[in-house]
All heavy atoms as TSV, in Angstrom:
chain	resi	resn	atom	element	x	y	z
A	1	MET	N	N	-58.509	61.758	-106.380
A	1	MET	CA	C	-59.457	61.202	-107.321
A	1	MET	C	C	-58.841	59.961	-107.965
A	1	MET	O	O	-57.661	59.928	-108.290
A	1	MET	CB	C	-59.799	62.237	-108.392
A	1	MET	CG	C	-60.676	61.673	-109.484
A	1	MET	SD	S	-61.091	62.827	-110.822
A	1	MET	CE	C	-62.075	63.991	-109.935
A	2	ASP	N	N	-59.660	58.982	-108.158
A	2	ASP	CA	C	-59.234	57.751	-108.815
A	2	ASP	C	C	-58.757	58.088	-110.235
A	2	ASP	O	O	-59.456	58.803	-110.969
A	2	ASP	CB	C	-60.421	56.776	-108.857
A	2	ASP	CG	C	-60.040	55.426	-109.397
A	2	ASP	OD1	O	-59.887	55.315	-110.637
A	2	ASP	OD2	O	-59.893	54.489	-108.603
A	3	PRO	N	N	-57.593	57.592	-110.632
A	3	PRO	CA	C	-57.067	57.933	-111.967
A	3	PRO	C	C	-57.956	57.452	-113.112
A	3	PRO	O	O	-58.019	58.091	-114.167
A	3	PRO	CB	C	-55.699	57.265	-112.007
A	3	PRO	CG	C	-55.633	56.354	-110.842
A	3	PRO	CD	C	-56.667	56.780	-109.864
A	4	ARG	N	N	-58.659	56.352	-112.913
A	4	ARG	CA	C	-59.575	55.870	-113.962
A	4	ARG	C	C	-60.722	56.858	-114.145
A	4	ARG	O	O	-61.149	57.131	-115.267
A	4	ARG	CB	C	-60.127	54.495	-113.606
A	4	ARG	CG	C	-59.067	53.405	-113.524
A	4	ARG	CD	C	-59.624	52.148	-112.919
A	4	ARG	NE	N	-60.011	52.408	-111.529
A	4	ARG	CZ	C	-60.682	51.577	-110.753
A	4	ARG	NH1	N	-61.072	50.413	-111.234
A	4	ARG	NH2	N	-60.965	51.886	-109.511
A	5	LEU	N	N	-61.210	57.398	-113.031
A	5	LEU	CA	C	-62.288	58.376	-113.077
A	5	LEU	C	C	-61.813	59.648	-113.771
A	5	LEU	O	O	-62.519	60.204	-114.619
A	5	LEU	CB	C	-62.758	58.679	-111.649
A	5	LEU	CG	C	-64.107	59.344	-111.476
A	5	LEU	CD1	C	-65.218	58.486	-112.038
A	5	LEU	CD2	C	-64.358	59.625	-110.008
A	6	ALA	N	N	-60.611	60.100	-113.439
A	6	ALA	CA	C	-60.054	61.300	-114.064
A	6	ALA	C	C	-59.887	61.112	-115.566
A	6	ALA	O	O	-60.195	62.019	-116.353
A	6	ALA	CB	C	-58.713	61.646	-113.422
A	7	GLN	N	N	-59.412	59.937	-115.982
A	7	GLN	CA	C	-59.223	59.668	-117.400
A	7	GLN	C	C	-60.561	59.679	-118.140
A	7	GLN	O	O	-60.681	60.248	-119.234
A	7	GLN	CB	C	-58.515	58.334	-117.601
A	7	GLN	CG	C	-58.207	58.020	-119.040
A	7	GLN	CD	C	-57.501	56.684	-119.214
A	7	GLN	OE1	O	-57.549	55.829	-118.339
A	7	GLN	NE2	N	-56.856	56.503	-120.339
A	8	LEU	N	N	-61.576	59.062	-117.539
A	8	LEU	CA	C	-62.892	59.046	-118.182
A	8	LEU	C	C	-63.485	60.449	-118.238
A	8	LEU	O	O	-64.123	60.814	-119.232
A	8	LEU	CB	C	-63.833	58.088	-117.447
A	8	LEU	CG	C	-63.577	56.605	-117.714
A	8	LEU	CD1	C	-64.410	55.738	-116.775
A	8	LEU	CD2	C	-63.859	56.248	-119.157
A	9	LEU	N	N	-63.282	61.252	-117.209
A	9	LEU	CA	C	-63.769	62.628	-117.222
A	9	LEU	C	C	-63.150	63.415	-118.376
A	9	LEU	O	O	-63.839	64.195	-119.047
A	9	LEU	CB	C	-63.458	63.326	-115.898
A	9	LEU	CG	C	-64.408	63.028	-114.749
A	9	LEU	CD1	C	-63.816	63.517	-113.428
A	9	LEU	CD2	C	-65.758	63.666	-114.994
A	10	GLN	N	N	-61.867	63.211	-118.608
A	10	GLN	CA	C	-61.195	63.893	-119.715
A	10	GLN	C	C	-61.789	63.476	-121.055
A	10	GLN	O	O	-62.037	64.315	-121.926
A	10	GLN	CB	C	-59.700	63.591	-119.712
A	10	GLN	CG	C	-58.938	64.327	-118.638
A	10	GLN	CD	C	-57.448	64.017	-118.696
A	10	GLN	OE1	O	-57.051	62.889	-118.985
A	10	GLN	NE2	N	-56.640	65.008	-118.416
A	11	LYS	N	N	-62.017	62.180	-121.223
A	11	LYS	CA	C	-62.564	61.688	-122.492
A	11	LYS	C	C	-63.994	62.188	-122.707
A	11	LYS	O	O	-64.358	62.584	-123.810
A	11	LYS	CB	C	-62.513	60.164	-122.541
A	11	LYS	CG	C	-61.107	59.633	-122.729
A	11	LYS	CD	C	-61.085	58.128	-122.826
A	11	LYS	CE	C	-59.662	57.633	-123.035
A	11	LYS	NZ	N	-59.612	56.192	-123.236
A	12	VAL	N	N	-64.798	62.156	-121.645
A	12	VAL	CA	C	-66.177	62.638	-121.748
A	12	VAL	C	C	-66.181	64.105	-122.165
A	12	VAL	O	O	-66.932	64.521	-123.053
A	12	VAL	CB	C	-66.932	62.432	-120.415
A	12	VAL	CG1	C	-68.248	63.202	-120.402
A	12	VAL	CG2	C	-67.194	60.954	-120.168
A	13	SER	N	N	-65.330	64.890	-121.537
A	13	SER	CA	C	-65.258	66.315	-121.852
A	13	SER	C	C	-64.779	66.547	-123.284
A	13	SER	O	O	-65.363	67.344	-124.030
A	13	SER	CB	C	-64.323	67.012	-120.861
A	13	SER	OG	O	-64.195	68.366	-121.182
A	14	LEU	N	N	-63.713	65.863	-123.684
A	14	LEU	CA	C	-63.165	66.025	-125.027
A	14	LEU	C	C	-64.196	65.680	-126.094
A	14	LEU	O	O	-64.463	66.480	-127.002
A	14	LEU	CB	C	-61.922	65.140	-125.201
A	14	LEU	CG	C	-61.379	65.046	-126.632
A	14	LEU	CD1	C	-60.861	66.398	-127.102
A	14	LEU	CD2	C	-60.300	63.981	-126.710
A	15	TYR	N	N	-64.779	64.487	-125.989
A	15	TYR	CA	C	-65.709	64.059	-127.028
A	15	TYR	C	C	-67.009	64.850	-126.994
A	15	TYR	O	O	-67.639	65.072	-128.030
A	15	TYR	CB	C	-65.957	62.554	-126.948
A	15	TYR	CG	C	-64.729	61.777	-127.361
A	15	TYR	CD1	C	-64.115	60.875	-126.506
A	15	TYR	CD2	C	-64.165	61.955	-128.616
A	15	TYR	CE1	C	-62.977	60.176	-126.881
A	15	TYR	CE2	C	-63.028	61.263	-129.007
A	15	TYR	CZ	C	-62.443	60.378	-128.138
A	15	TYR	OH	O	-61.318	59.705	-128.528
A	16	GLY	N	N	-67.422	65.315	-125.828
A	16	GLY	CA	C	-68.592	66.188	-125.745
A	16	GLY	C	C	-68.340	67.515	-126.442
A	16	GLY	O	O	-69.201	68.036	-127.165
A	17	THR	N	N	-67.157	68.061	-126.240
A	17	THR	CA	C	-66.787	69.323	-126.889
A	17	THR	C	C	-66.713	69.156	-128.400
A	17	THR	O	O	-67.219	69.997	-129.161
A	17	THR	CB	C	-65.435	69.831	-126.342
A	17	THR	OG1	O	-65.563	70.031	-124.933
A	17	THR	CG2	C	-65.018	71.124	-127.011
A	18	LEU	N	N	-66.079	68.080	-128.851
A	18	LEU	CA	C	-65.981	67.842	-130.291
A	18	LEU	C	C	-67.357	67.611	-130.916
A	18	LEU	O	O	-67.644	68.104	-132.012
A	18	LEU	CB	C	-65.054	66.653	-130.571
A	18	LEU	CG	C	-63.574	66.928	-130.336
A	18	LEU	CD1	C	-62.787	65.615	-130.357
A	18	LEU	CD2	C	-63.024	67.906	-131.355
A	19	ALA	N	N	-68.224	66.883	-130.226
A	19	ALA	CA	C	-69.576	66.649	-130.742
A	19	ALA	C	C	-70.320	67.969	-130.877
A	19	ALA	O	O	-70.998	68.211	-131.885
A	19	ALA	CB	C	-70.334	65.703	-129.815
A	20	LYS	N	N	-70.189	68.820	-129.877
A	20	LYS	CA	C	-70.866	70.118	-129.921
A	20	LYS	C	C	-70.301	70.983	-131.050
A	20	LYS	O	O	-71.045	71.662	-131.756
A	20	LYS	CB	C	-70.698	70.816	-128.575
A	20	LYS	CG	C	-71.614	71.958	-128.373
A	20	LYS	CD	C	-73.033	71.450	-128.256
A	20	LYS	CE	C	-73.966	72.607	-127.961
A	20	LYS	NZ	N	-75.348	72.258	-128.187
A	21	TYR	N	N	-68.992	70.963	-131.227
A	21	TYR	CA	C	-68.353	71.752	-132.272
A	21	TYR	C	C	-68.882	71.361	-133.660
A	21	TYR	O	O	-69.184	72.208	-134.488
A	21	TYR	CB	C	-66.834	71.575	-132.223
A	21	TYR	CG	C	-66.121	72.278	-133.353
A	21	TYR	CD1	C	-65.920	73.650	-133.313
A	21	TYR	CD2	C	-65.664	71.572	-134.460
A	21	TYR	CE1	C	-65.279	74.305	-134.358
A	21	TYR	CE2	C	-65.018	72.211	-135.500
A	21	TYR	CZ	C	-64.827	73.587	-135.453
A	21	TYR	OH	O	-64.199	74.224	-136.490
A	22	TYR	N	N	-68.982	70.068	-133.920
A	22	TYR	CA	C	-69.379	69.588	-135.240
A	22	TYR	C	C	-70.896	69.516	-135.429
A	22	TYR	O	O	-71.364	69.166	-136.512
A	22	TYR	CB	C	-68.772	68.212	-135.520
A	22	TYR	CG	C	-67.307	68.293	-135.877
A	22	TYR	CD1	C	-66.333	67.831	-135.001
A	22	TYR	CD2	C	-66.902	68.830	-137.087
A	22	TYR	CE1	C	-64.985	67.905	-135.325
A	22	TYR	CE2	C	-65.561	68.913	-137.422
A	22	TYR	CZ	C	-64.601	68.451	-136.540
A	22	TYR	OH	O	-63.279	68.536	-136.876
A	23	GLU	N	N	-71.654	69.878	-134.417
A	23	GLU	CA	C	-73.108	69.721	-134.474
A	23	GLU	C	C	-73.725	70.353	-135.727
A	23	GLU	O	O	-74.596	69.763	-136.367
A	23	GLU	CB	C	-73.742	70.310	-133.213
A	23	GLU	CG	C	-75.220	70.066	-133.110
A	23	GLU	CD	C	-75.774	70.502	-131.776
A	23	GLU	OE1	O	-75.069	71.191	-131.010
A	23	GLU	OE2	O	-76.929	70.151	-131.503
A	24	HIS	N	N	-73.314	71.556	-136.074
A	24	HIS	CA	C	-73.911	72.248	-137.220
A	24	HIS	C	C	-72.961	72.355	-138.411
A	24	HIS	O	O	-73.314	72.941	-139.426
A	24	HIS	CB	C	-74.355	73.655	-136.802
A	24	HIS	CG	C	-75.364	73.622	-135.703
A	24	HIS	ND1	N	-76.655	73.198	-135.879
A	24	HIS	CD2	C	-75.248	73.918	-134.385
A	24	HIS	CE1	C	-77.308	73.258	-134.735
A	24	HIS	NE2	N	-76.472	73.685	-133.807
A	25	ILE	N	N	-71.771	71.767	-138.274
A	25	ILE	CA	C	-70.783	71.838	-139.352
A	25	ILE	C	C	-70.789	70.555	-140.169
A	25	ILE	O	O	-70.797	70.594	-141.397
A	25	ILE	CB	C	-69.364	72.062	-138.774
A	25	ILE	CG1	C	-69.303	73.385	-138.027
A	25	ILE	CG2	C	-68.311	72.007	-139.870
A	25	ILE	CD1	C	-68.017	73.577	-137.240
A	26	ASP	N	N	-70.772	69.428	-139.462
A	26	ASP	CA	C	-70.659	68.122	-140.123
A	26	ASP	C	C	-71.445	67.103	-139.294
A	26	ASP	O	O	-70.944	66.581	-138.306
A	26	ASP	CB	C	-69.184	67.730	-140.210
A	26	ASP	CG	C	-68.942	66.456	-140.998
A	26	ASP	OD1	O	-69.858	65.602	-141.070
A	26	ASP	OD2	O	-67.828	66.303	-141.522
A	27	PRO	N	N	-72.693	66.831	-139.677
A	27	PRO	CA	C	-73.544	65.925	-138.888
A	27	PRO	C	C	-72.946	64.533	-138.682
A	27	PRO	O	O	-73.141	63.923	-137.637
A	27	PRO	CB	C	-74.835	65.844	-139.695
A	27	PRO	CG	C	-74.853	67.083	-140.520
A	27	PRO	CD	C	-73.421	67.409	-140.802
A	28	GLU	N	N	-72.201	64.044	-139.676
A	28	GLU	CA	C	-71.602	62.710	-139.542
A	28	GLU	C	C	-70.531	62.705	-138.446
A	28	GLU	O	O	-70.484	61.797	-137.605
A	28	GLU	CB	C	-71.004	62.282	-140.883
A	28	GLU	CG	C	-70.610	60.824	-140.923
A	28	GLU	CD	C	-70.185	60.405	-142.321
A	28	GLU	OE1	O	-70.935	60.656	-143.283
A	28	GLU	OE2	O	-69.088	59.828	-142.434
A	29	LYS	N	N	-69.672	63.706	-138.448
A	29	LYS	CA	C	-68.656	63.809	-137.393
A	29	LYS	C	C	-69.318	64.064	-136.037
A	29	LYS	O	O	-68.862	63.560	-135.015
A	29	LYS	CB	C	-67.653	64.920	-137.700
A	29	LYS	CG	C	-66.639	64.535	-138.731
A	29	LYS	CD	C	-65.610	65.630	-138.927
A	29	LYS	CE	C	-64.632	65.248	-140.009
A	29	LYS	NZ	N	-63.687	66.331	-140.306
A	30	HIS	N	N	-70.371	64.874	-136.046
A	30	HIS	CA	C	-71.101	65.129	-134.804
A	30	HIS	C	C	-71.564	63.813	-134.180
A	30	HIS	O	O	-71.351	63.576	-132.991
A	30	HIS	CB	C	-72.299	66.040	-135.060
A	30	HIS	CG	C	-73.278	66.066	-133.936
A	30	HIS	ND1	N	-73.015	66.651	-132.717
A	30	HIS	CD2	C	-74.511	65.536	-133.834
A	30	HIS	CE1	C	-74.060	66.494	-131.917
A	30	HIS	NE2	N	-74.977	65.819	-132.572
A	31	MET	N	N	-72.193	62.967	-134.976
A	31	MET	CA	C	-72.692	61.693	-134.452
A	31	MET	C	C	-71.552	60.778	-134.029
A	31	MET	O	O	-71.666	60.065	-133.025
A	31	MET	CB	C	-73.595	60.996	-135.469
A	31	MET	CG	C	-74.952	61.656	-135.611
A	31	MET	SD	S	-75.808	61.920	-134.015
A	31	MET	CE	C	-75.909	60.267	-133.378
A	32	TYR	N	N	-70.450	60.782	-134.742
A	32	TYR	CA	C	-69.295	59.969	-134.374
A	32	TYR	C	C	-68.798	60.370	-132.977
A	32	TYR	O	O	-68.616	59.528	-132.105
A	32	TYR	CB	C	-68.180	60.130	-135.415
A	32	TYR	CG	C	-66.889	59.459	-135.001
A	32	TYR	CD1	C	-66.736	58.082	-135.130
A	32	TYR	CD2	C	-65.838	60.202	-134.462
A	32	TYR	CE1	C	-65.557	57.464	-134.731
A	32	TYR	CE2	C	-64.654	59.588	-134.068
A	32	TYR	CZ	C	-64.524	58.218	-134.200
A	32	TYR	OH	O	-63.368	57.600	-133.791
A	33	PHE	N	N	-68.574	61.665	-132.792
A	33	PHE	CA	C	-68.061	62.133	-131.505
A	33	PHE	C	C	-69.113	62.038	-130.406
A	33	PHE	O	O	-68.790	61.759	-129.254
A	33	PHE	CB	C	-67.517	63.556	-131.623
A	33	PHE	CG	C	-66.234	63.633	-132.398
A	33	PHE	CD1	C	-66.135	64.385	-133.559
A	33	PHE	CD2	C	-65.103	62.936	-131.982
A	33	PHE	CE1	C	-64.953	64.449	-134.274
A	33	PHE	CE2	C	-63.907	62.987	-132.690
A	33	PHE	CZ	C	-63.847	63.748	-133.836
A	34	TYR	N	N	-70.379	62.249	-130.754
A	34	TYR	CA	C	-71.426	62.117	-129.743
A	34	TYR	C	C	-71.514	60.675	-129.248
A	34	TYR	O	O	-71.672	60.441	-128.044
A	34	TYR	CB	C	-72.793	62.561	-130.278
A	34	TYR	CG	C	-73.848	62.377	-129.231
A	34	TYR	CD1	C	-73.990	63.285	-128.191
A	34	TYR	CD2	C	-74.679	61.260	-129.237
A	34	TYR	CE1	C	-74.929	63.094	-127.194
A	34	TYR	CE2	C	-75.614	61.057	-128.243
A	34	TYR	CZ	C	-75.741	61.988	-127.227
A	34	TYR	OH	O	-76.663	61.783	-126.228
A	35	ASN	N	N	-71.415	59.706	-130.137
A	35	ASN	CA	C	-71.461	58.299	-129.729
A	35	ASN	C	C	-70.292	57.947	-128.817
A	35	ASN	O	O	-70.464	57.214	-127.838
A	35	ASN	CB	C	-71.497	57.378	-130.945
A	35	ASN	CG	C	-72.847	57.382	-131.622
A	35	ASN	OD1	O	-73.867	57.611	-130.986
A	35	ASN	ND2	N	-72.859	57.169	-132.925
A	36	LYS	N	N	-69.102	58.473	-129.117
A	36	LYS	CA	C	-67.943	58.239	-128.243
A	36	LYS	C	C	-68.168	58.914	-126.890
A	36	LYS	O	O	-67.862	58.353	-125.846
A	36	LYS	CB	C	-66.656	58.746	-128.902
A	36	LYS	CG	C	-66.233	57.889	-130.085
A	36	LYS	CD	C	-64.895	58.240	-130.631
A	36	LYS	CE	C	-63.735	57.595	-130.005
A	36	LYS	NZ	N	-63.593	56.181	-129.996
A	37	HIS	N	N	-68.706	60.129	-126.922
A	37	HIS	CA	C	-69.019	60.855	-125.686
A	37	HIS	C	C	-69.982	60.033	-124.824
A	37	HIS	O	O	-69.754	59.853	-123.625
A	37	HIS	CB	C	-69.638	62.211	-126.032
A	37	HIS	CG	C	-70.290	62.900	-124.891
A	37	HIS	ND1	N	-69.583	63.527	-123.890
A	37	HIS	CD2	C	-71.592	63.056	-124.575
A	37	HIS	CE1	C	-70.430	64.044	-123.017
A	37	HIS	NE2	N	-71.654	63.768	-123.418
A	38	PHE	N	N	-71.035	59.532	-125.432
A	38	PHE	CA	C	-72.038	58.769	-124.701
A	38	PHE	C	C	-71.452	57.470	-124.141
A	38	PHE	O	O	-71.750	57.084	-123.006
A	38	PHE	CB	C	-73.238	58.470	-125.607
A	38	PHE	CG	C	-74.358	57.804	-124.873
A	38	PHE	CD1	C	-75.138	58.511	-123.978
A	38	PHE	CD2	C	-74.630	56.466	-125.073
A	38	PHE	CE1	C	-76.175	57.896	-123.287
A	38	PHE	CE2	C	-75.650	55.843	-124.394
A	38	PHE	CZ	C	-76.429	56.561	-123.493
A	39	LEU	N	N	-70.599	56.804	-124.918
A	39	LEU	CA	C	-69.949	55.579	-124.461
A	39	LEU	C	C	-69.128	55.840	-123.197
A	39	LEU	O	O	-69.269	55.134	-122.199
A	39	LEU	CB	C	-69.043	55.028	-125.568
A	39	LEU	CG	C	-68.109	53.885	-125.166
A	39	LEU	CD1	C	-68.898	52.598	-125.001
A	39	LEU	CD2	C	-67.009	53.717	-126.192
A	40	TYR	N	N	-68.273	56.864	-123.246
A	40	TYR	CA	C	-67.423	57.156	-122.093
A	40	TYR	C	C	-68.220	57.735	-120.936
A	40	TYR	O	O	-67.889	57.505	-119.769
A	40	TYR	CB	C	-66.274	58.086	-122.494
A	40	TYR	CG	C	-65.246	57.378	-123.335
A	40	TYR	CD1	C	-65.000	57.752	-124.652
A	40	TYR	CD2	C	-64.521	56.303	-122.828
A	40	TYR	CE1	C	-64.065	57.086	-125.427
A	40	TYR	CE2	C	-63.587	55.630	-123.594
A	40	TYR	CZ	C	-63.366	56.026	-124.890
A	40	TYR	OH	O	-62.444	55.363	-125.650
A	41	GLU	N	N	-69.293	58.454	-121.226
A	41	GLU	CA	C	-70.153	58.980	-120.169
A	41	GLU	C	C	-70.808	57.834	-119.395
A	41	GLU	O	O	-70.871	57.856	-118.162
A	41	GLU	CB	C	-71.220	59.881	-120.789
A	41	GLU	CG	C	-72.047	60.645	-119.789
A	41	GLU	CD	C	-72.984	61.600	-120.500
A	41	GLU	OE1	O	-73.666	61.179	-121.464
A	41	GLU	OE2	O	-73.029	62.771	-120.098
A	42	THR	N	N	-71.250	56.818	-120.121
A	42	THR	CA	C	-71.845	55.645	-119.485
A	42	THR	C	C	-70.822	54.922	-118.610
A	42	THR	O	O	-71.119	54.542	-117.472
A	42	THR	CB	C	-72.396	54.691	-120.568
A	42	THR	OG1	O	-73.346	55.397	-121.364
A	42	THR	CG2	C	-73.048	53.472	-119.949
A	43	GLN	N	N	-69.607	54.768	-119.122
A	43	GLN	CA	C	-68.548	54.127	-118.337
A	43	GLN	C	C	-68.208	54.948	-117.099
A	43	GLN	O	O	-67.966	54.385	-116.024
A	43	GLN	CB	C	-67.294	53.942	-119.191
A	43	GLN	CG	C	-67.454	52.916	-120.287
A	43	GLN	CD	C	-66.221	52.814	-121.169
A	43	GLN	OE1	O	-65.149	53.297	-120.823
A	43	GLN	NE2	N	-66.378	52.176	-122.319
A	44	LEU	N	N	-68.208	56.261	-117.239
A	44	LEU	CA	C	-67.920	57.155	-116.122
A	44	LEU	C	C	-68.936	56.983	-115.006
A	44	LEU	O	O	-68.573	56.832	-113.834
A	44	LEU	CB	C	-67.907	58.604	-116.605
A	44	LEU	CG	C	-67.783	59.672	-115.530
A	44	LEU	CD1	C	-66.369	59.707	-114.966
A	44	LEU	CD2	C	-68.165	61.029	-116.090
A	45	VAL	N	N	-70.201	56.980	-115.356
A	45	VAL	CA	C	-71.260	56.837	-114.352
A	45	VAL	C	C	-71.172	55.478	-113.671
A	45	VAL	O	O	-71.288	55.373	-112.445
A	45	VAL	CB	C	-72.644	57.060	-114.989
A	45	VAL	CG1	C	-73.762	56.704	-114.028
A	45	VAL	CG2	C	-72.773	58.508	-115.453
A	46	GLN	N	N	-70.932	54.433	-114.438
A	46	GLN	CA	C	-70.815	53.098	-113.848
A	46	GLN	C	C	-69.633	53.022	-112.890
A	46	GLN	O	O	-69.760	52.467	-111.790
A	46	GLN	CB	C	-70.664	52.048	-114.949
A	46	GLN	CG	C	-71.922	51.839	-115.743
A	46	GLN	CD	C	-71.716	50.930	-116.942
A	46	GLN	OE1	O	-70.592	50.596	-117.317
A	46	GLN	NE2	N	-72.821	50.533	-117.565
A	47	LEU	N	N	-68.490	53.582	-113.281
A	47	LEU	CA	C	-67.322	53.565	-112.414
A	47	LEU	C	C	-67.557	54.401	-111.174
A	47	LEU	O	O	-67.185	54.006	-110.065
A	47	LEU	CB	C	-66.082	54.070	-113.154
A	47	LEU	CG	C	-64.796	54.137	-112.323
A	47	LEU	CD1	C	-64.411	52.755	-111.786
A	47	LEU	CD2	C	-63.662	54.746	-113.139
A	48	TYR	N	N	-68.189	55.554	-111.324
A	48	TYR	CA	C	-68.473	56.406	-110.178
A	48	TYR	C	C	-69.287	55.654	-109.133
A	48	TYR	O	O	-68.946	55.655	-107.952
A	48	TYR	CB	C	-69.224	57.670	-110.606
A	48	TYR	CG	C	-69.687	58.463	-109.417
A	48	TYR	CD1	C	-68.816	59.314	-108.758
A	48	TYR	CD2	C	-70.980	58.328	-108.921
A	48	TYR	CE1	C	-69.220	60.021	-107.634
A	48	TYR	CE2	C	-71.392	59.026	-107.805
A	48	TYR	CZ	C	-70.515	59.876	-107.169
A	48	TYR	OH	O	-70.931	60.560	-106.050
A	49	TRP	N	N	-70.360	54.995	-109.551
A	49	TRP	CA	C	-71.204	54.283	-108.596
A	49	TRP	C	C	-70.492	53.074	-108.013
A	49	TRP	O	O	-70.699	52.725	-106.857
A	49	TRP	CB	C	-72.537	53.900	-109.233
A	49	TRP	CG	C	-73.418	55.108	-109.372
A	49	TRP	CD1	C	-73.841	55.666	-110.533
A	49	TRP	CD2	C	-73.924	55.934	-108.323
A	49	TRP	NE1	N	-74.596	56.784	-110.267
A	49	TRP	CE2	C	-74.667	56.970	-108.921
A	49	TRP	CE3	C	-73.827	55.895	-106.935
A	49	TRP	CZ2	C	-75.307	57.956	-108.175
A	49	TRP	CZ3	C	-74.457	56.891	-106.191
A	49	TRP	CH2	C	-75.196	57.898	-106.804
A	50	GLN	N	N	-69.644	52.428	-108.786
A	50	GLN	CA	C	-68.851	51.315	-108.264
A	50	GLN	C	C	-67.931	51.818	-107.155
A	50	GLN	O	O	-67.851	51.211	-106.083
A	50	GLN	CB	C	-68.020	50.688	-109.382
A	50	GLN	CG	C	-67.076	49.598	-108.902
A	50	GLN	CD	C	-66.114	49.148	-109.987
A	50	GLN	OE1	O	-66.364	49.346	-111.173
A	50	GLN	NE2	N	-65.009	48.567	-109.592
A	51	LEU	N	N	-67.240	52.913	-107.411
A	51	LEU	CA	C	-66.340	53.479	-106.399
A	51	LEU	C	C	-67.124	53.963	-105.181
A	51	LEU	O	O	-66.669	53.815	-104.044
A	51	LEU	CB	C	-65.524	54.627	-106.995
A	51	LEU	CG	C	-64.522	54.220	-108.077
A	51	LEU	CD1	C	-63.937	55.461	-108.749
A	51	LEU	CD2	C	-63.431	53.337	-107.510
A	52	TYR	N	N	-68.302	54.519	-105.405
A	52	TYR	CA	C	-69.128	55.000	-104.304
A	52	TYR	C	C	-69.590	53.833	-103.424
A	52	TYR	O	O	-69.594	53.941	-102.200
A	52	TYR	CB	C	-70.343	55.758	-104.853
A	52	TYR	CG	C	-71.245	56.273	-103.772
A	52	TYR	CD1	C	-70.936	57.439	-103.079
A	52	TYR	CD2	C	-72.408	55.585	-103.415
A	52	TYR	CE1	C	-71.764	57.918	-102.074
A	52	TYR	CE2	C	-73.240	56.057	-102.423
A	52	TYR	CZ	C	-72.914	57.216	-101.745
A	52	TYR	OH	O	-73.737	57.665	-100.750
A	53	ARG	N	N	-69.968	52.722	-104.065
A	53	ARG	CA	C	-70.385	51.538	-103.271
A	53	ARG	C	C	-69.236	50.998	-102.435
A	53	ARG	O	O	-69.439	50.533	-101.335
A	53	ARG	CB	C	-70.934	50.449	-104.201
A	53	ARG	CG	C	-72.335	50.714	-104.692
A	53	ARG	CD	C	-72.924	49.500	-105.392
A	53	ARG	NE	N	-72.157	49.082	-106.553
A	53	ARG	CZ	C	-72.322	49.562	-107.781
A	53	ARG	NH1	N	-73.210	50.495	-108.010
A	53	ARG	NH2	N	-71.596	49.110	-108.775
A	54	GLU	N	N	-68.021	51.067	-102.984
A	54	GLU	CA	C	-66.860	50.588	-102.254
A	54	GLU	C	C	-66.483	51.499	-101.105
A	54	GLU	O	O	-65.942	51.040	-100.087
A	54	GLU	CB	C	-65.653	50.442	-103.204
A	54	GLU	CG	C	-65.835	49.345	-104.230
A	54	GLU	CD	C	-64.757	49.366	-105.310
A	54	GLU	OE1	O	-63.843	50.211	-105.242
A	54	GLU	OE2	O	-64.849	48.534	-106.236
A	55	ASN	N	N	-66.737	52.799	-101.243
A	55	ASN	CA	C	-66.384	53.757	-100.204
A	55	ASN	C	C	-67.373	54.918	-100.223
A	55	ASN	O	O	-67.108	55.977	-100.834
A	55	ASN	CB	C	-64.956	54.270	-100.415
A	55	ASN	CG	C	-64.492	55.121	-99.255
A	55	ASN	OD1	O	-65.206	55.309	-98.283
A	55	ASN	ND2	N	-63.295	55.661	-99.365
A	56	PRO	N	N	-68.525	54.794	-99.571
A	56	PRO	CA	C	-69.566	55.830	-99.627
A	56	PRO	C	C	-69.173	57.129	-98.924
A	56	PRO	O	O	-69.877	58.131	-99.062
A	56	PRO	CB	C	-70.776	55.165	-98.955
A	56	PRO	CG	C	-70.255	53.991	-98.238
A	56	PRO	CD	C	-68.931	53.612	-98.840
A	57	ASN	N	N	-68.091	57.156	-98.183
A	57	ASN	CA	C	-67.699	58.353	-97.464
A	57	ASN	C	C	-66.898	59.333	-98.314
A	57	ASN	O	O	-66.545	60.414	-97.843
A	57	ASN	CB	C	-66.876	57.995	-96.219
A	57	ASN	CG	C	-67.705	57.193	-95.241
A	57	ASN	OD1	O	-68.882	57.438	-95.059
A	57	ASN	ND2	N	-67.092	56.198	-94.616
A	58	VAL	N	N	-66.592	58.937	-99.544
A	58	VAL	CA	C	-65.777	59.805	-100.399
A	58	VAL	C	C	-66.642	60.831	-101.075
A	58	VAL	O	O	-67.707	60.633	-101.485
A	58	VAL	CB	C	-64.989	58.971	-101.442
A	58	VAL	CG1	C	-64.259	59.871	-102.423
A	58	VAL	CG2	C	-64.038	58.058	-100.727
């Protein structure tokens, strides 16, 4: 796996988990972590498709 993809997967998972944890505890923290989750999720999808276009057999 491409190391950039692995790093983004870790960040997406971490911030998604933190956003879910704070969802009903602290709405402000929830939104902070959710926005970070969404940012890295978007980067992950873009990188995935870029890598797929470069090598569709993977």
